[in-house]
N, C-alpha and C positions, 0 to 999 in steps of 0.2 A: 499508503491508506484505503482502509475500509470506507466503500460506498456503493451508490445504486443509481443508474439512471435507467430511465425508458421516456422512449416520444415513440408515435404512432402518427403516419399519416395516410387519407385516400388517395391513390393512385388509379391510373384507368384498370391497372390488372386486379385491384381489390386493396385489401388493409395491410399499409407494411407497419411493422412494428421490429424498433431495435432496443434492444435491451444490454446496456455494461451493466459489470459489477468488478470492483479491483479490491487486492487483497493485498496486505504486507509481503514484497519479495525483494529477495534478495537484488535481482537483476529485472529487466523488462522483458517480462514473458506472458506474450498475447499469443489467446486459442479462439479459434472462428468454428460457429455451426453456422452456417450460412444455406438456404435452400439453391436449387442444382441453380437457376438463373439467375442467381447474384454470388455465385463460386469467382467469376474473373475479379471481381470488387477485391478480393482478399487483398492482394496489394495495397492498393489505394489505403484501406483503411487500417492496415498495421504503420503506415507512413503517416497518417494522420491519428492515430495513437501515440507515436512514436514522439511527435511532436509535442503534443499536449502533453506527456505524463514518463519522468524520468525512469521510473522504477515503480514496480509492481506488479502480481499475476492479477492479468484483465483476461475476462471471458465476456465475449461478444456476440449474440446472438440475434439472428434477423428472421423473422418469420414474414410471410404475403399471405395473406387467406383473401382467397379467389372472393370475385367479387360475384355474387349466385344472381342478382339481379341484370347482369350485363349482357347483352345483346348474343349470342350463341348462332349467329346466323352461318349458312353454308353458302359457299362459293363458290359453283360448277365452271369447272375449263371446259365454255361452250367447242371451243374447236378440238381438243381433244375429245371431247363426249362425238360429236361429227365423225371423227375419222375412227373411232370405235364402233361406232353404229355398223359406216362404211364397209370396215374391217368383218364385221360380223355376218353381213350380209352375204359375203363374196365365200366367209367360210361355211357358211350356211346351204350355197350355192351347190356347194362343191361337196361339201360333205352329207348336204342332207339332213343336219341338226340343226333343233331347233333354237333362237336367238338367247341370249342371257336377258335373266331377267331385272328393273331397274335395282333390286338392292344385290344385284352379282353385280350389275357396272358401276355401282357406286364403292363398292370396294375395292376396285381398279385402283393402283397409284396414280394420283394426279388428277383423277377427274373432278373430284370434291377435296376442299380445304374450308379449315375455317379462319378469319383473318388472322392476322399474324400479330402480336402482340410488340409495340416500339420498346426491341430489350433497351435501347440508348437512352429515352427517356426516363424507363426505370433504373436505372443504375444512375441516372441524374439525381432524381427524387431521393434516391436510397444515400446518397452520398452528403446533398443538403440535410436529410433528415439526421447522420450520423456526428455532423456536425453540430446540432442541436444538442443531442444527446451527451456529446463530449463537453459543450458549455456548462449542461444540467450536471453533469458529473463535478467538471471544477467548482462549482457553485456549492454542491455537497460536501465535496473533500474541505474549501474552504472554512464552512461552517463549522464540521467536525474535527481542523485543524484548530480553528479558534478556543476549541471547547478544551483541546488539548492540550494549548497553551497555555490556556489559564488556570489548568489543572496542573502543569508542571509550575507554572512562576510560585503557585499557591506552595508547591513543595519543597522550590526552591528556597520562598523565605525562610521555611521552619529551618532548613539546613543551614542556614545563613544564621539563626538566632540562635539552635545550639553549638554553630562553633562558635557567637557571642560568649556562650556563656560556659564553653571550656577553656576559652581563652583567662576569661576572668578566673577561672578556678587556678588555673598554673601555676602561678606564685606563693599563693597558699600551698598547693598541694607539695613542692619541692622545699618549701620552708619545714612542713606538718614531716615530709621523710629526715629531712635533715635533723629534725627535733628526735622525732622518732632513735635514731641510729646514736646519738649521743644518748638520750637517757637509757639505752637498754646498755651503753657502754660502761654509763656510771652506775647501773643496778649489780653490773657484774665484780668494778670494784677493781678494774685491772689499768696497770701504769699502760698507756699508749704513746705512740709517739704521734706529736702534733702533726705535724710536718706530714707524715707518711696517713693520720686523719683524715688529713685535707683534701688530700688529692682522692682518695677512695671516696670522699662526699662529691668530688667535683665529680668524679667518674660516675657515680649513681645518678646523679643531677641530669648530665649528660645522658642516659640511656633510657632517663624518666620525661624528657624534654621532647613537648612535641609539636613544639612552635613551628618546623617544618613544617610540619604535616597539615596542619592550621591554616597558616599562610596559603598552602598549595589548596588546600579546601576552599577556602576565600577566592583563587583566584581561577579555579574553575569552575564553584558559580557564576561569575562575572562573564567567561567564556559562555555558559549556557543561555545567560540572558541577553549577552550579546549575538549569538546563534539565533537564538526565537525573534528578536529584532530585526533583524537584518531579510527573514523570512527566506523561501524558498525551497526548495529539496535538502533537509535536514539531517533526517532521520537517522543517517549513518555517522556525521559528527559527534549528532547527542549520546548515540550508542556510545560509542569510543570516550565520551567525557561522563558515560554512569561509568564505566569501568573503571576510568582515573578516581573518580569520586572514592567507590567501593573501594577501589587500592589505600586510599589513603584513611578511609574509615577502618579497616582490617589494622593497619597500622596504630593508628589512635589506640583501637583497642588491648596490643598485645604490652603497646606501651603503657598500659593505664595501671596506676598506684592508686586508685579506689573505685568503690563501687558506682560514685558520682559519673566520673569519667568513661568508667565501661556503658554507664549507663546511656550517658551519651553517645558513645559508639555505636551502642547499638541500635537506638533511634533513627543517627542517622543512617545504618545501613537498611532499616524500614523505609525509609523516607526515598531512600533511592533504590530501591527493589522497586519499589508502587509506580515511580518515573520510568524507571527501565524498563518493565509491563507496558503500559501506557506507551513508550516511545518505539516500539518493535512495531507498531502501528503505523508510525512515521514517512512519510516517504526521504 
């Protein structure tokens, strides 16, 4: 389901921000953009996402904006500095060369270093922030899901109404078809075998009978409602039900013997397609 969440927090190292974006996908597919200092967290972040989401494409991005006001004092390794000074003095005595300048000494490996940041604390803060972002993402998805469920329920109610109208028309349509055949035979003024005529009329009635299709449409409507009420990941099941609804609507259209029934079938297919487009966004 499409959703977005963003959380930020101040840490000793600077401003830490995490962004989560999700769109519908057949499987759970997570991708990460992390600073070098947080790359080791990818397995844990992937695990956290898998515990909260069943499927979908997830983009996780974390940024660490360094704190410009943080003290950047340097630490001098005095023991190494003294050893270096002693060695420089001996070299000067033997080789008659000048001792290195202060800047050159600072460039010597290990003489000068900045305070090391606590990687453990940064990782801990990052995981806490990720948990908050996943919670916000879940809330956003829940709100979006409620809107989609409302839309689907509205369309399902209209589908149910179209099915009820079609059911009410069936007996009248079958009788009209029968009367039309009998009237045509009377116009031709030909003798027919009444037994054979009745057989043909029964055969035509069976071909135009859509009771089974209408009953299955009602059953699928009930299953859509049950699936929505059950909650949880239901996108795949709803997508399958839309395929079944569309199949019955197509059969209803092919069996239609009147413009009214054809129009009912068209309206059903329009409603089903509207639901199917939105269901693509449901987990």
